[in-house]
C-alpha positions, 0 to 999 in steps of 0.5 A, a space after each residue: 503502567 496499565 495492563 490489557 487483557 484480550 479474551 477470545 482471540 481466534 486461534 489462527 490469529 493467535 498463531 499468526 501473531 506468535 509466528 510474527 513475534 518469533 520472526 522478530 525475536 520478540 515475545 508474544 506480548 512485545 509483538 502485540 504491544 508494538 502492533 497496537 502502538 503502530 496501529 494507534 499512531 497510524 490512526 492518529 496521524 491523520 489522512 495520508 497525503 495523496 501521492 500527486 500532492 506529495 510528489 508536487 511538494 517534494 519536486 516543485 522546488 527543483 523546477 519543472 521540465 518541458 518535454 518537446 514531443 516530436 509528432 513524427 516519432 510517435 507511432 500511429 494510433 492502432 485501431 481498437 480490436 473488434 471483439 464483437 465476434 468470437 470463435 469460442 463456439 467452435 
């Protein structure tokens, strides 16, 4: 297996990596290897599928649902608030 040496790591980053490793019960070296593996795998997986496309792909085979909207049950539209005047200067 190959080895990798990384120099000049920021002290704060080193501390965070060390804390992360301790929380997961790993050595600092194991934690760094896993983070690198996950980052490279994510990068090589291609762009993420948009959420709408994912939902359509997952739920389209189940069929759609037509909702009937009763216009009488809808609340009347409220007028937009008027922010042209303020009382902040009092």
